[in-house]
C-alpha positions as CSV (number, residue, x, y, z in Angstrom):
1,M,-85.7,40.1,4.3
2,Q,-88.2,40.0,7.4
3,K,-89.2,36.4,6.1
4,I,-85.7,35.2,6.1
5,L,-85.0,36.5,9.5
6,K,-88.0,34.9,10.9
7,V,-87.2,31.4,9.4
8,L,-83.6,31.5,10.6
9,Q,-84.4,32.7,13.8
10,P,-86.1,29.1,15.3
11,V,-83.4,27.3,13.1
12,N,-80.3,29.4,15.1
13,Q,-82.0,28.8,18.5
14,N,-82.2,25.1,18.0
15,T,-78.7,25.0,16.9
16,V,-77.0,26.9,20.1
17,K,-79.6,24.8,22.2
18,K,-77.7,21.7,21.0
19,I,-74.4,23.2,20.8
20,L,-74.8,24.0,24.7
21,Y,-76.0,21.0,25.5
22,V,-73.3,18.9,24.0
23,T,-70.4,21.3,25.6
24,S,-72.2,21.2,29.0
25,V,-72.4,17.1,28.6
26,F,-68.5,17.7,27.4
27,L,-67.7,19.4,30.5
28,F,-69.6,17.4,32.8
29,L,-67.5,14.4,32.0
30,T,-64.8,16.0,32.0
31,S,-65.1,17.1,35.3
32,I,-65.9,13.6,36.2
33,Y,-63.1,12.3,34.3
34,H,-60.6,14.9,36.2
35,F,-62.3,14.0,39.6
36,Y,-61.9,10.6,39.5
37,Y,-58.4,10.2,37.7
38,A,-56.7,12.9,40.0
39,R,-55.0,10.7,42.6
40,R,-54.9,8.2,39.3
41,I,-53.3,7.2,36.5
42,I,-55.0,7.6,33.1
43,P,-56.5,5.0,31.4
44,G,-54.7,2.7,28.8
45,V,-51.0,3.0,30.5
46,V,-48.6,-0.1,30.3
47,V,-45.7,-0.4,32.4
48,G,-43.4,-2.7,30.7
49,N,-46.0,-5.1,30.1
50,T,-48.2,-4.5,33.2
51,K,-51.4,-2.9,32.9
52,V,-51.7,-0.1,35.6
53,G,-54.1,2.2,34.1
54,G,-56.8,3.7,36.3
55,K,-55.0,2.4,39.7
56,N,-54.0,4.5,42.2
57,Y,-50.2,4.6,43.3
58,A,-50.8,2.0,45.9
59,G,-52.8,-0.5,43.6
60,A,-50.4,0.0,40.5
61,K,-47.1,-0.6,42.9
62,R,-48.8,-3.5,44.1
63,V,-49.2,-5.1,40.4
64,L,-45.7,-4.0,39.5
65,E,-44.0,-5.6,42.0
66,A,-46.3,-8.5,41.7
67,S,-44.8,-8.7,37.9
68,L,-41.6,-8.7,38.7
69,Y,-42.0,-11.4,41.5
70,T,-43.0,-13.8,39.1
71,S,-40.9,-12.4,36.1
72,S,-38.4,-15.3,35.4
73,R,-35.3,-12.9,34.6
74,R,-33.5,-15.1,32.3
75,L,-33.5,-14.3,28.8
76,I,-32.5,-17.1,26.4
77,L,-31.0,-15.9,23.0
78,K,-31.1,-18.9,19.9
79,Y,-29.2,-19.1,16.7
80,N,-28.9,-22.3,14.4
81,G,-30.0,-24.9,17.5
82,K,-28.1,-23.8,20.2
83,T,-29.3,-21.5,23.0
84,Y,-27.3,-19.0,25.1
85,E,-28.6,-18.0,28.7
86,I,-28.1,-14.5,30.3
87,S,-28.6,-14.2,33.8
88,T,-30.1,-11.2,34.8
89,T,-29.2,-11.3,38.4
90,D,-25.1,-11.8,36.9
91,L,-25.8,-8.4,35.3
92,G,-27.0,-6.5,38.3
93,L,-30.1,-6.0,36.6
94,D,-32.2,-3.7,39.5
95,Y,-35.9,-2.3,38.8
96,D,-36.9,0.7,40.1
97,V,-40.9,0.7,40.4
98,D,-41.3,4.5,42.3
99,A,-39.2,5.7,39.0
100,S,-41.3,3.8,37.1
101,L,-44.6,4.6,38.9
102,S,-43.6,8.4,38.6
103,R,-43.3,8.5,35.0
104,A,-46.9,6.7,34.6
105,F,-48.3,9.5,36.4
106,E,-46.8,12.0,34.5
107,V,-48.8,10.5,31.3
108,G,-51.3,13.1,30.7
109,R,-49.8,15.6,32.9
110,T,-47.5,17.0,31.3
111,G,-48.7,20.5,30.7
112,N,-48.8,20.3,27.5
113,V,-52.3,20.4,26.6
114,F,-52.2,19.0,23.0
115,I,-50.3,16.3,24.3
116,D,-52.1,15.6,27.3
117,S,-55.8,15.7,25.7
118,K,-54.4,13.4,23.0
119,D,-53.1,10.7,25.5
120,K,-56.2,11.2,27.4
121,I,-58.4,10.4,24.5
122,A,-55.6,7.5,23.0
123,G,-55.8,5.7,26.1
124,F,-59.3,4.7,25.6
125,V,-58.6,2.9,22.6
126,K,-55.0,1.5,22.5
127,P,-51.7,1.2,25.4
128,L,-49.8,3.7,26.4
129,F,-46.7,2.1,26.7
130,I,-43.9,3.2,29.4
131,K,-40.3,1.7,29.7
132,F,-39.5,0.3,33.2
133,F,-37.3,2.2,34.8
134,Y,-34.0,0.1,35.9
135,T,-30.1,-0.3,36.1
136,F,-27.7,-3.1,35.3
137,N,-24.1,-3.2,34.6
138,N,-23.2,-2.6,31.3
139,G,-20.1,-4.0,31.1
140,S,-21.1,-7.4,32.3
141,L,-23.5,-7.4,29.9
142,T,-21.0,-6.4,26.9
143,N,-18.9,-9.1,28.1
144,E,-22.0,-11.6,27.8
145,L,-22.6,-10.6,24.3
146,S,-19.1,-10.7,23.6
147,L,-18.8,-14.4,24.4
148,I,-21.7,-15.0,22.2
149,K,-20.3,-13.3,19.1
150,G,-17.0,-14.2,19.8
151,E,-18.8,-18.2,19.3
152,I,-20.8,-17.2,16.4
153,N,-18.7,-14.6,14.0
154,T,-16.5,-16.6,11.5
155,E,-14.8,-14.9,8.8
156,A,-15.1,-15.1,5.2
157,Q,-12.6,-17.1,4.0
158,D,-11.2,-16.9,0.0
159,A,-10.9,-19.4,-2.2
160,S,-7.2,-20.3,-2.8
161,F,-4.2,-22.2,-4.4
162,I,-3.0,-25.3,-2.0
163,L,-1.0,-28.2,-2.6
164,E,-2.9,-31.8,-2.5
165,N,-0.5,-34.7,-2.1
166,G,2.0,-32.9,-4.4
167,V,-0.9,-31.7,-6.8
168,L,-2.2,-28.0,-7.5
169,A,-5.8,-27.8,-6.4
170,V,-8.5,-25.0,-5.4
171,A,-9.4,-24.5,-2.0
172,P,-13.1,-23.5,-2.0
173,S,-13.7,-20.2,-0.7
174,I,-16.1,-20.0,2.9
175,I,-18.9,-18.0,3.8
176,G,-18.5,-15.8,7.0
177,K,-21.4,-15.5,10.0
178,K,-21.3,-12.1,11.6
179,V,-23.6,-11.1,14.4
180,D,-25.9,-8.1,14.1
181,D,-24.3,-6.3,17.3
182,D,-26.8,-3.5,17.1
183,A,-30.2,-5.9,16.6
184,L,-28.6,-8.2,19.6
185,Y,-28.2,-5.3,21.9
186,M,-31.5,-4.1,21.6
187,A,-33.0,-7.3,21.8
188,V,-31.8,-7.3,25.1
189,V,-32.6,-3.9,26.3
190,N,-36.1,-4.2,24.9
191,S,-36.4,-7.3,26.9
192,F,-35.3,-5.4,30.2
193,D,-37.6,-2.3,29.0
194,K,-40.9,-4.4,28.7
195,L,-40.1,-7.0,31.4
196,E,-40.7,-10.0,28.5
197,F,-37.8,-12.4,28.7
198,G,-37.9,-15.9,27.4
199,S,-36.5,-16.9,24.1
200,K,-34.9,-14.2,21.3
201,N,-33.4,-15.2,17.8
202,I,-30.2,-13.9,16.9
203,I,-29.8,-12.3,13.7
204,V,-26.8,-13.1,12.3
205,Y,-26.0,-12.5,8.3
206,D,-23.6,-13.6,6.2
207,I,-20.1,-12.3,4.8
208,K,-19.5,-13.0,1.6
209,P,-15.7,-14.0,0.4
210,K,-14.3,-11.6,-2.2
211,I,-12.7,-14.5,-3.8
212,E,-14.9,-17.3,-5.5
213,E,-13.5,-21.0,-6.5
214,A,-14.0,-20.0,-10.2
215,S,-12.4,-16.9,-10.1
216,L,-9.1,-19.1,-9.3
217,K,-9.8,-21.8,-11.8
218,N,-9.5,-19.4,-14.5
219,Y,-6.2,-18.8,-13.9
220,Y,-5.0,-22.2,-12.9
221,D,-2.3,-22.8,-15.8
222,D,-0.6,-19.4,-14.4
223,A,-0.5,-20.7,-11.0
224,Q,1.1,-23.9,-12.2
225,K,4.0,-21.7,-13.8
226,I,4.2,-20.3,-10.5
227,L,4.9,-23.4,-8.6
228,K,7.3,-24.7,-11.1
229,N,9.1,-21.6,-10.3
230,P,11.4,-22.0,-7.3
231,I,12.1,-18.8,-5.8
232,K,15.7,-18.2,-4.1
233,I,16.0,-14.7,-1.9
234,S,20.0,-13.8,-1.7
235,G,21.2,-11.3,0.9
236,A,22.2,-7.9,-0.2
237,G,26.2,-7.1,-1.2
238,G,28.3,-9.7,0.1
239,D,25.8,-11.6,2.3
240,K,26.2,-14.8,0.6
241,K,23.4,-16.0,2.8
242,E,20.0,-17.9,0.8
243,W,16.2,-18.1,1.7
244,T,14.6,-20.6,-0.4
245,L,10.7,-20.6,-0.3
246,T,8.8,-23.8,0.3
247,K,6.8,-25.3,-2.4
248,N,3.8,-23.9,-0.3
249,Q,4.9,-20.2,-0.3
250,P,4.3,-18.8,-3.8
251,L,1.2,-20.3,-3.3
252,D,0.4,-18.4,-0.2
253,F,1.7,-15.2,-1.8
254,T,-0.2,-15.5,-4.9
255,T,-3.9,-13.9,-5.2
256,V,-6.4,-12.7,-8.0
257,S,-6.5,-8.5,-8.8
258,F,-9.5,-7.2,-9.7
259,D,-10.2,-4.0,-12.2
260,N,-12.4,-1.1,-11.4
261,S,-15.2,-3.2,-12.5
262,G,-14.8,-5.8,-9.5
263,N,-13.9,-8.2,-12.5
264,T,-10.7,-10.4,-12.1
265,D,-7.9,-9.3,-14.1
266,G,-5.3,-11.4,-13.4
267,L,-2.9,-13.1,-10.9
268,T,-0.9,-10.6,-8.1
269,L,0.9,-10.9,-5.0
270,N,-0.9,-11.3,-1.9
271,K,0.6,-8.2,-0.1
272,P,-1.2,-9.0,3.7
273,K,0.4,-12.5,3.3
274,F,3.8,-11.6,2.1
275,E,4.1,-8.3,4.1
276,N,3.8,-11.3,7.5
277,Y,6.7,-12.9,6.1
278,V,8.9,-9.6,5.4
279,E,8.5,-8.8,8.6
280,L,9.8,-12.2,9.7
281,L,12.8,-11.7,7.4
282,S,13.4,-8.2,8.6
283,Q,13.8,-9.3,11.8
284,E,17.1,-12.0,10.8
285,V,18.8,-9.4,8.4
286,N,18.5,-5.7,9.8
287,K,21.0,-4.3,11.9
288,L,20.3,-1.8,14.5
289,P,22.7,0.9,14.8
290,R,24.6,1.6,18.0
291,G,23.9,5.0,19.6
292,K,24.4,6.8,22.9
293,V,22.9,9.2,25.5
294,V,24.7,12.5,25.5
295,S,22.2,14.4,27.6
296,T,19.9,14.0,30.9
297,N,17.4,15.9,32.7
298,G,17.6,13.9,36.1
299,N,16.6,10.5,34.7
300,L,14.6,11.7,31.8
301,V,17.1,11.2,28.2
302,T,16.8,14.4,26.6
303,G,19.6,13.6,23.9
304,F,20.5,10.5,22.1
305,E,23.0,10.3,18.9
306,L,24.3,7.4,16.6
307,I,27.8,6.3,16.9
308,S,28.2,3.6,14.4
309,D,25.6,2.5,11.0
310,G,22.7,0.3,11.1
311,S,20.8,-1.0,8.0
312,E,17.5,-2.4,7.1
313,L,16.0,-4.4,4.8
314,D,14.0,-1.8,1.7
315,V,11.0,-3.4,2.2
316,P,8.9,-0.9,-1.0
317,K,12.0,-2.4,-3.3
318,F,11.9,-5.8,-2.1
319,T,8.5,-6.2,-2.8
320,A,8.5,-5.0,-5.7
321,D,11.1,-7.4,-7.1
322,F,9.6,-9.7,-5.1
323,K,6.6,-9.1,-7.2
324,K,8.1,-9.4,-10.4
325,A,9.9,-12.5,-9.9
326,L,7.1,-14.1,-8.7
327,L,4.6,-13.2,-11.5
328,E,7.5,-13.1,-14.5
329,H,8.6,-16.6,-13.4
330,R,12.6,-15.4,-12.0
331,P,14.4,-17.6,-10.0
332,T,16.1,-15.3,-7.6
333,V,15.7,-11.9,-5.5
334,Q,18.3,-10.3,-4.2
335,M,17.8,-7.9,-1.2
336,T,18.5,-4.4,-1.0
337,M,20.1,-2.9,2.3
338,V,18.7,0.7,3.5
339,V,21.7,2.1,5.6
340,I,20.8,3.9,8.8
341,N,23.1,6.9,9.5
342,K,20.9,9.8,10.4
343,P,19.9,10.8,13.7
344,E,16.8,8.7,15.0
345,S,14.6,9.3,17.7
346,K,14.9,8.1,21.0
347,E,11.7,6.6,21.3
348,K,11.7,4.6,18.4
349,Y,14.3,2.5,20.3
350,G,12.8,2.7,23.9
351,I,15.2,5.0,25.1
352,R,13.0,7.4,27.3
353,A,14.7,7.9,30.9
354,L,17.7,6.4,32.8
355,L,17.2,2.5,33.9
356,G,20.3,2.3,36.8
357,S,23.5,3.3,37.1
358,G,26.6,2.1,38.8
359,K,30.2,3.0,40.1
360,S,33.7,1.1,40.4
361,R,37.1,1.3,40.8
362,F,37.8,-2.1,39.7
363,T,39.8,-3.1,42.9
364,G,40.9,-6.2,42.9
365,S,39.6,-7.2,39.3
366,A,41.6,-9.3,36.8
367,N,42.2,-7.2,33.7
368,A,40.1,-9.1,31.8
369,R,36.9,-8.2,33.7
370,I,38.0,-5.1,33.7
371,H,37.9,-5.1,30.0
372,N,35.0,-6.6,29.6
373,L,32.8,-4.6,31.9
374,S,34.0,-1.5,30.1
375,L,33.2,-3.0,27.1
376,A,29.6,-3.5,28.0
377,A,29.6,0.1,29.8
378,E,30.4,1.4,26.5
379,R,27.8,-0.5,24.5
380,T,24.9,0.2,27.1
381,S,25.8,4.1,27.1
């Protein structure tokens, strides 16, 4: 045992000496590091695109101000051979050098020993990037980007049946375009962060149409039958008025339907386009009920009631009947009207407050004029 201790003792002493030596050198270098960089930014720090590591406040400020002075501040966005220029002057872009330097001095001095030590070591082997501090008018930037997107964005267009010189044909689908909003905004902001202006490519992705040309061609014969069936719309009840669709309208109201697997399974009614037609038709046939204000609170209307019925197109039934006539090649569709005789909300008719009032004894007025004014007053009460 004594022999073993004699062998280990010199080894342990040598090891201890080495440890003490390394520790002393480390503490010495650390002291020099902290003494030299006490009033300087630690190595490796880069603000935007400008190296400020190792510089004191005044030196770093001169370098940053020089970078700002020589930067173009003109951002060029490119897409498909066309360029869009954004001037940062119009955006009110203003860099804060002092705030940027304050953040640069905080690197390695956060008070967190682990993070600070990691940053101090990393600064010798790689850049430590810090964003510039700045302000700009975000509303102005949004407007500039909206103009660019409005010029590039296009909606996808589905293939559709059309008439060419009176002959049924299929118009091909068109792929739409959509700017990647987030990528565009971040490209601009990153340029501000790093003070790196110049050309940036706008990321645009395709929007695939839902209905391809081949899908419609499978139902060409069915579309021919629809085309050869001119549909007439007749008024409800005793109304003898009729509406005849143009030759193109049945085709406009026709599209393909899809099953649960996404496969086409026949022709159907194009509801969005038909709804636009129904809205116009409703304006022509609907009759508003007559009503009157029965109570007010000051100028505010608090009570309203109907004094005569109105009628409006039964849109769900009319849509279902038209769809059946379109797909089953029936020649006519008759409207169905719904009677409006229930109390209605005054807000539906825009009746919220008294607009004005007047009184007259009709002194010197002719009987016909008195009658007309009384009738008008009754209708607007």
